[in-house]
Structure formats: C-alpha cells, structure tokens
N, C-alpha and C positions, 0 to 999 in steps of 0.2 A: 138501302143499307149504307150506313156511313163508313167511310174509309178510316181505318185505325192507323194512326202513326205512333211509333214507339221509338224512344231513344234511350240509350244506356248511359248511366251516370255513375261514376266511381263513388264509393263510400269510404269512410275512414278505415273500414275493415277491408284489407286487401283480398279476403276470401269472399266478400259479398259485392254484388252488383245490383244497382237499382234500375229497373226498367219502367220508364215513365210513359204512360199512355195519354192520349188526348180524349179519354173517356173515363167517366167515373165507374169504379168497381164497387165502391162502398160509400155510404153516406153517414152523416152524424159524427164525423171524426172517429169512427170505429176502425180498428185494424185487427188483424188476426195473424197469429204466429203459429206456424206448424214446424216443430222441431224434427218431425219424422213422418213417414207415411201413415202410421197408425193414428197419429193425431189429426190427420187430414180427412177423417171420415166424412165431414160435412162439406168438403170442398172438392168437387170433381176437377176443377182447374189445378189445384195443388196436387191432387193425386196424379194427374197427367204429367206435371212437372217432375214429380218424383220418379217417373219412368226413365228419365235421363239418369244414367248411372253416376254422373258426377254431381247431382243435386243432393245436398245434405240438409237444407232447411229452406222453407218458403215462408215469406211474410207478405201479406196482402193488405194494402192500405187504400185510401180514398182513390187515388189515380195512379198507383204504382205497385209493382211487385218486386220485392227484393229476393234475390236468389243467392244462397250461400253454397259455394262449391266444396267438395270433399277431396278433390284430387289436385295434383299439381299441373293440370292442364292450364294453359294460358287463357285469359279472358278473351283475347283476340280470336281464339279458335271457337269459343263457346257462345259469344254474344250473337253472331248471326243466326245460329241455330235456335237459341231461345227467343230472339226477336221474331223470327219467322213463325215459330210455334204460337207465341202469344197473339200475334197479329191474326193468323188464320183462325185460331180458337175463338177469339173475341168477335171477329167479323162474322163468323158462322153462328154466333149467338149461343155458344157453348155455355152451360151453366157454371157460374162462379161458386155458388153455395147451394146446398139443399135445405139448410136451416138458416134463418136470418141471424147473423152473429150479433147484431145490435142488441136484440132482446136478451140473448144469453149473457152478453158482457155487462149490461146494466144490472141484471140480477146478481151476477157474481160480484160486481163491485159493491153493490148495496150490502150483500152478505159479508164481504170483507170489512166494510166500514163499521157494521153494527156488531155482528157476531155476539160474543158474550161480553162486549166492552161496556164500561160505565158510560153514562150520558156524556161526561166530560171527554172521555176518550173518543166517543163517537163524533163529537163536535170537532175535536182535533183532527181525527181521520178525514172528516169531510173537508176541512180547510186544506189538508195536505193534498187530497184528490183534486180539489179545485186548482191549486197551484201547479200541480203536475200537468193537468189538462190545459191550463191557460198559458203557462210560461215555458214548461220543459218540453212537452210533447211536440209542439210545432217545430222547435229547433232540432229535436232528435229525428223527426220524420224527414227533415231536409237531408239527413244522412242515411236515410233508408231503414230506419229502425223505429222502435217505440219503447216506452217505459210505462209500466202499469203498477198501480198500488197493490200490494199484497196484504200488509198488515201494519198496525202501529201498536207497540207495547212498551210501556215504561221508557218512553223517550226514543226508542229505536224504531225507525221506519224501514220496512222491508219492501223492496220493489222487485219486479221482474223485468229483465232486459230482453228485448225481442228483436227479430230481424237482424240487421247488420250489427246492432249493438251487442248481441250475444256472441261472445268469443272475440270481440274487437280488442286489439291491443291497447287502445286509448280509452276504453270504457271505464276502467278503474279511476283514471285521472278525472274524467268527466263526472263520474259519480261523486268523488270526494271533493274536488275543488269547485265543481259547478253546482250540482244538485244539492249536496249536503249543505254547502254554504248558504244557498238560497233558502232552503227550508229552515235552517237554524235562525236566519235573519227574520223570516216572516212568521215563523211559528216557534216562539221561545221554548216550548216544551220539548222540541226535538233536540236530541243530543247526538244522534248518529244515523246515517243512512247506509244500509247494506243491501246488496243485490244477491238474489239467489243465483247460483251458478258461477259466480266469479269470486276469487279469493284476492284479498288485498295484502 
C-alpha cells in the first residue's frame, strides 16, 4: 500500500481550499464538480466529504480535491481534519466513483457541441472546446477549479464555472478579461462569454 501525502493550497476563492495528493484520482483531464450532496450520487468520496457540516461544494480533478466551505470557520481549523480524512480514505482504497465520469463527460460535451446547431456552429463550438481544454483549463485547475463548455449560440459562449471558480470574487474578472478576450481573438465569431451562476 502506498503512503498518501496531501498538502493544502489556497485558491483565489477564500472559501475554497485545494487538497493536492501524490496520487491520481482521475485521468484524461476529466474533473467533476458536485455543488451539493444530491449531485454526488456517483462519488462515495464526495458523499463522505459532505458529511462534514461545513462542506458546501466538492470538486475532484486529476490529483486534487477542492473543498468549498459554507461556514465562517477558519481554514486553519478545518485543514487538518479534511487532510486526515482524505489520507485515510484513499490509503484504505475507498471508492472515488461508482461510474466513470470520463465517459459521461465526453458524451455530455459532444451533445452540447452538436445539439440542434448548424454545421458551422458545430465547428465553432468544437474550436471553443479545444481552446478551453488546451489554454484555459490548465490555468484554472492551478487555482482549484474548472471551466466547461455549455453552449454556443449567435456569438455568445456559455460556460460553467466549477470548484473554487464557482462563487469566487475574481471569477468575473477572469471570465471577461481573460477567457472572453482569448476566445474573441482566436474565434472571430465569438462576441461574448457568459457563465452560468455568476452575474456581471
């Protein structure tokens, strides 16, 4: 049995903390966001984390888990408890998922890119997905979050912000000055980028 080491890393969102493991939890650049216990039906690990009364959101990526707290407890109080739990859970071989999220996500992304869109819009959507995957996601994951493509319609790109990005005070700035500028420059058809769940 390998020994798991875990360290906590602050994110731009003061309510979220990133717990980095020396072991992979997911492959293929897939990540999963659970905004509540009900959404975590396919992840026993996330369900266990929601048993802590201060956990409001769980985000699982390749080698880290981002926990967003709901209370005004200080992270200094919470970090040791979460680290101890994650370490013992993973070392004991506890199941992370009951269903492989990679297959689910690929299907959902393909459906979002194609849907009822014209062939031109489908090509534009695929370009946007590739840019998000290759340029935006790695940077956002550094901060303990993720961004996923939701839809493209008449120049407007809709994305989902996950993990520490959801509810982060600087998310709007990142979205408008970073992501929107990149997509407008690389995909001339794009006129605006909006995110579900945040207001500008």
